[in-house]
N, C-alpha and C positions, 0 to 999 in steps of 0.2 A: 457759170462763171461767178466768180466771187463778187461780193456787192460792196461799194463803199471802198473807204482806205482798207477795211477788213470787215466782214459781215457780223453783225450781231446777230442773236439767236432770232429766228423768224417769230414774230409776234402778230404778223398779219398775213393776210392772203396774198396770192399774186398780184393784185390789183390794188393792193394797199388796204384792203377791208380787214378789219379785225376779225380773227378767227373766233366764231361765235360758240364753238363747242368747247368744252373744258378740255382742257388740254391733257394639221400635220401630216407631215408626210413620214412615211415609216423608214426604218433602218434597213440594214442589207437583207436581213431575212424577210421583212415584209415587203420588199419591193419585188420579190421572187413570186409572190402569191396574190399581191394586191396591184389591181390595174386601174380600177376608177378613182376619180378624185374623193368621193363620199366613202369609200372603203379605206382609203388611205387615213383620212381625218378620223375614222372609226378607230383604226390601230391606234393612231395617235393618242386618243383618249385613254387607252388601255396602257399605253406606254408611261404616259405622265401619270398615271395612277398608281405607277410603281410595280406594275405586274411583271412576274420574271420573265426573261427572254425565252422565245420559244427554241426548240433543238435546231430549227433551221436558221434562226438569226445567230445562235452562239457558233454553229458550223461556219456560217458566211464570215462572221467576224473573225474566227480563227483563221480563214483562209486569206483574208486580205493582207497584202503585203505591207509591213511595217512602213508607216509613215505615209501611206496612201490617202488621199481625200476621205472623210468620213463625216457622217452627219449623227449628232448626238441629240435626241429630244432633250428637252428642258423647259424652264419657265421662261414667259415672255420678258423682253427686257422692262427694266424700272425706268420709267420716264419722268421728268420733272412735274409734268402735269398728267392727270388721266387723258388717254386716247381711247374714247369709246369705241374706234373701229378695231381694237386689238381685244375688245371683251370676249369674243368668240374664237380669237386665234388661236393655232397651234404653233408652238414655237420650238426652238432649238438652236444649235450652233454648228455651223461647218467649221471642220478643222482641215487645215492645209499647210502646206510649207511656206514660210515667209518669202523664200528665194527658191523656185523651183530648178534653179541650176546648181542647188546645193541640197542633194537628196539627204544629207545627214544634219542639216541645220534645223533651227527651231521651227516650231509651227506656230500659227496665229489662229484665233478663233474669231468667228463673224457670226453675229446674231443673226437669226433667221425668225421671220413671222409669217404664217400662211394663214391668210384670212378667208374663210370660206365662202363661196358663191351664194348670192341672194336667192337664186333658182334652185328649186327642189330639183331639178334634173340639169346639172351643170355640164358643160362640154367637158371632154376629158383633158384639153390643152390649155393650162391655166396661163395667166399673165405674170411676168416677172418684171419688177420695176427697178430701173436703174436711175439713180437720183442724180442731181446737178453737184456743181461745187467747182473742182473737186473739193472734198472734205466736209460736205454736208451730212447731216443726220438723215439717214434714209427712213428710220423709223417715225421721225417727225412728219413725213409725208403721208403717212397711212390715212389719215382724217381726210385730207384734200383729195385723194385716190378714191378713197369709198365714196364720198360724197359726188364725186364726178362718175360713179357708176363702174369703175373698172373692174368691180368684182360682181357685177349684175349676173352674168351668165356663166363666169369662170371664177375659180379660185384665183386669189391675187397673192403672190409671193413677194416678200421684200426683205433684202438682205443688206446688212451694214457692209458697205464698203471696206476693204482693209485700211486700217489705220484711224477709221471714224469712232464716233463717240461710243458705239455699242459693239465695237472691236476690242479684242485683245492682242497686241497693245494698241492704246488709243494715241494717236500722234497729235494730240491737243498741245497750243502752246500758250499757257496763261500769262507767259512774258509778253505775248502779242496781243492778247485780250487786254492786258493793263495798258499797254501802249494806245490801243484803239480808243479806250475810254478817254485818255488824254487827249488825244489827236484832234478831238472836235473843237478844242480850244487853240490849235495850233494852225499856222499856215499850211495848206494842203502840199504846197509844191515848194516849200523852203529847204534850203540845205539842212538847216537844223533838224526839220522833221525827217528828212532822210537818214541822219546819223542816229535818230533815235529807233526807226523802223529797221534799220539793218542791225543795230545793238541788239535789239530784241529777238530779232530772227536768229543772229548768231548765238545769242543766251539758249534759245530753243533747241537749235541744232547740237549744241555740244551737249546739252543735257540728253537728248534722245539717243546720240551716238555712244555717249558714256554708259547709257543702259542697255547696250548691245543691239541696237535696233540697226539694221541694214537699210538705209533710206533709199538706196538704189533699186530696192524691189517693190517700192511703192510706186508703182508707175501704171499706165493704162493697160498695157499689155498682160501684166501679172493680175490686175484687177478683172479683165475679160476672162482670163484662165480660172479665176475663181467662180465665175457664174457657170462656165462650162462644167466645171467640177460640182457645182450645186445640182445642176440638173442631173447629172450621173448619180451622185450620191443619193438623190431623192428618188432615183428610178422612174423618171418622167421620160417618155418617149419624145414627145414635141411639146413646146411652149411657144408663147408669143413675147417678145421682148418689147416694153416700153421704155424709152428713155428721154429725157428732157435736158436742155442745157449741156453741161459737161457730160451728162449720161447719153447724150446723141454721139459725142466721140467715143465715148466707151461703147456704146451699141453697135457703131459701125466698126470699130476694132474687133468686137467680140464676133460679128458677122463675118469679118474677113479672116479672122484666125481660128474660129471655132464654128463653122455655120452648121455642124451637125445637130438636128433635132430642133433648130429654129423654124417654126412654122411661118411667123410674120414677124416683121420689124416696124413699130412705130417711132418716130423720131420727131420731138415736139421742141422748137426753138434750138436751130440746127447749128453744130460746131463741126465743120467738117474735118477730119483729122490730118488731110493733106495740105491744108490752107491755114489753120489756125496758128497764129504767132502774135507778137506784140503789134505790129502795125495793122493786122487784121482787126484788131479792136477799134481802131479808128474808123474804119469804114462801116462797121455796124453801128457806131455811136451816130456817124453822120446820118446814114440812112433812117434810123429810128428816131431821132430827134426832129430832123427835117420833115419826116412824114407827120408828125404831131403839129409842126407849124402849118405845113401845108394842108392839113385837114381843117385847121382853123379858118384859113383862107377860103377853103370850100364851103364853110358855113357862114351864109351872110349875117346872122347876128354875132358870131365870133370875129368875123372880119371887120364888121363895123366897130365893134368895142375895142378891138385890139389890132388895128392896122399895122401892117409892116412889121408883125412880130419878130421875125428873123433878124431884122436891124436892131430893134430895141434889145434882143438877147445878147447879140455881137456887142452892143454897148455896154450893156451890164457886165459882161465876162471882162471886157477890157478895163472898166472901171474898177471893178472889185480887185483885179489883179494888180492893178497899180495902187490901189489905196482899200486894203482889205478892210471889211466891216465887222468890228467886235460888238456882239450884243450878249445878252443872257436871254435864255429860251428853256422852257420845260419840254421833255419829249412828248410825242404826240399822245402816248398812254397816260400821261400825267406823270408828277414826281417833281423833285427838286430841281429849279432852274440852274443851268449850267453856262459857263462860258463859251461861246460858239464863235468862231472865226469863219467869215465867209470870204474867200477870194475866189479869183476866177476858176482855179482847178476844182475847189469843192464845189462851186455851183455847177460846172459841167458834170461832174461824177455823181452829183445828187440827180441829175436828169437822166444819165445812163443808167443809174441804179433803179429808175423809178420810185425814187423816195417819195416824191410828190404824186399823187394819182394824175394818171394821163389827163383827165378831165378837168383838173385843176391847173394844169401847167401855163396856159395862156395868162389866167388870173394872176397866178404866182410871179410871173414875168413882170406883168404890168404893175403890180403892187409893188415889187422890188425897186422898178423904175421910178417910182412915185414915193419912195421913202419908207416902204412898209415891207420888211423882208421877213415876216413872221412864219410864212409857210415853209420857205427855205431853211429859215433858222431852227423850227421846230424838227424838221426831217434831219438836219445835221446833228442836233442834240440827241436823236435817237442813238446815236452810235455810243453815247456816253453810258449806256447801261448793259453792255455785253454780259452774256452768261459766261464765266470763265471756265474754260475747259470744255466748251460745248462744240466748237468748231475744230476740224483738224487741220490746222494749217500745215502740219508736217506732210500730208499727202497734197495739200494745195502746192506747196513749193517743189516738192519732189516731181509732180508731173510738170508744173509750169518751167521749172528750170531744167527738165530734162527733154522736153518735147516742144514748148512753145517758144522758148527765148533764144535757144541757139540758132545761128545763121542769119540774124538780122541785125542791123547797127542802129546806133542812135540817129544816124542820119536818115535811115528807112523810116524810123518811126516818127521823126519830125515830118518827113515829106509827106506820110500817109495823113498825119494831123493836118497839114496845110491844106491837102486836097479836101478833106472833109469839111473844114471850117476855115476857109481863107482868112478871115478876119480876126481870128483869134491870136493872142499873143503866143510867142515861141515858148515861154517857161510852161504855159499851159499844156501846148501841143507836145512838148518834150517827154510827158509821163503818159503811159498807155492808160487808157480808162480802166478804172477798177484793179489796176495793177501797177501803182506807183512805184519807181525806183527798182523795178523788177531786176534790172540786169545787176544792179549792185547787190541786191539781194542773193541773186543766184551765184555770185561770186563767193558768197558767205556760206551758202547752201551746198554747193560743191558735189553735185551727183552727174553722172555720167550722160553725155549728148546721146539721147536715143532718136534724133529726128529721122536717121536713114531708115530705120525700120517703123517708125511710127506715122511720118508724115507720108502716107500712102493712101491712094484712093481706094475705097471699097467697090469691088465689082462683084455684084451678085443678081441672081434672077429671083431670089427670095421675095416674095410679095411685100413692099414696103409703103407704109403712110408717112408722108412728109407734111409737118404742119409748122407754120410760120404765122407770127402775127405782125402787121405792118408798124405798129408802133414800138416793137423791140429794139432798143439801142443798145443790148448787150451782145445779141446774136443776130444781126440783121436779117431781114426776111429774104433777101436776095440768095443768103447762102443755102436755104432748103432746095431751092431750084438748082443750086450749083451742085450740091451732094447728090441730087436726083438723076444728074447726067450719066452717072455709071449704074444706074440701078434700073435697068430696063421695065421692070414691073412695079415702078412706083407711082403712087398717085399723089400729087402735090396740091396743097390746100393753103390758100392765103387768105387770112382772117383780118379784114380791115378794122382798126381801132383798138386792137389789143397788142399787149407788150409781151413780156417775157413768161413763159410758161403758159401756153394757150389753153390746153384741155380744162383745167379746173375753173377757167374764167368764162367759158362758152359752151352753153347748151347744144348749140348746133355743132360743134366739132366733137361733143361727146356722142351725139347720135352718129356722127360719121365715123367715129372709131367702133362704135357697136356694129354698124353695118360692115365694116372692114373686116373685123373679127369674125363676123358670122360667114361672111363670104368674099374673101379677099377678091375675087374676081369681078364683083358686081358692088362696088361702093357706092354708096348713095350720098351725093355731095350738094344735092338739089338746095339745101337750106342756105348753103355759103352763098349763092348769087344774091340774095336780099340781104346781106348784112351791111351795114353802114356804122361808121364811127358814131358813139353816142355824142348828145350835145355838149358842148364844154360849158364850164361854169362861167357865168356872166355877172360880174360884179357890179354895183351902181357906179 
């Protein structure tokens, strides 16, 4: 799910920590004769060196129907900062139709990176990664995934989703990036802010459409078909699917529509396709934020220092909504101080987006109540420096407007907000967390309603690992268990004290995932029983 009014480039890990690191599979002929992962990567080194194609490869290429998906070896994507995880990767591009219902339509190109396994004897079934967003840069996840051990015993495959940074075309919206930089100094839920947001989205949509882009083709079903085509194009018999956040919506759609060749599925921070909607966001926000407040009550030191924290937070949301606070603050990473406006909507969305690390939330709320907004102000200021063109809002809006927004009303959204936070002002609750004014945006974005085909439960006996964090306010923990109801071979893991995107933050769940990939019928979850939320920050 998207972060903040709209997400800046990720400069920190999933728990808010600064990322410390500086920031091949054969073609048609090769896949006839190569079966092991090591052999495929060896073939890649030859292809990338510019060796001529073999006769078998040429014959296979000639036999391929025009316009069918194909994989073309090539250089790894150029990233803004070095990504050490890509140093030994074999890379290339998947070429597919933009819209599979138009066989004579244009093609799109999706960057692919294959990171070799650490093990000298890797398992033959790789892991393929489905990133979140929708609209995030999958290549940017590489270091997190490698640091979490996803390529320990298997090759790791990362592909840019259609429309994203390392795809052609890239559905970035510089117009929205510029709005986001300005928005930190505006009221979050003001009508004037709505006009600017909708205007920026409209400019982007008109520019993309004028360039011949078929926005209706940038949806989860087509996205899933891209990964099914990638497996076939790489000649992989079976692989293991790992997705987080929107990537779980995508993974479950992929499993439902293209189950062939999927050995296992791991979904981390779950977005069930059959339930995701604007009102759904409030249930997740309420569950995650209240879990943090409840964990403070359960820790005697936190409870003594910050008594009745839920009431304090409600008071601050109401106070700031009635009388917004305007301050100057520098982004957490440093830089020039900017004007920041904190109103009730901004405060709630900073909490939902984990903009303040969970361990600091009680202290931040208490400080705010005593006239010190620096933690929240700095977190809001972080949005003032987006990397223009980095995030694919075109994919975000095409998915959200076709699959999440239709079928629910403003009254439904407000009712869901009141259930989650009974004491919060209606103007705050009238906007879906992370997706403000989305209904108005969708009137401008104008893509077909896909809810009938997309809001469908995935029913499968493929072994599935379901991971959720109790502090997750974007995709509430209970939705993992909900999705598992129609997955009889699912193992569900609930991790206390962790928010969105669990695997990179938890060495325990990394071990659970390793055991699941090794033997899906014998998942070792013993370490989970001993997990507890970390102590909260206690200020003087």
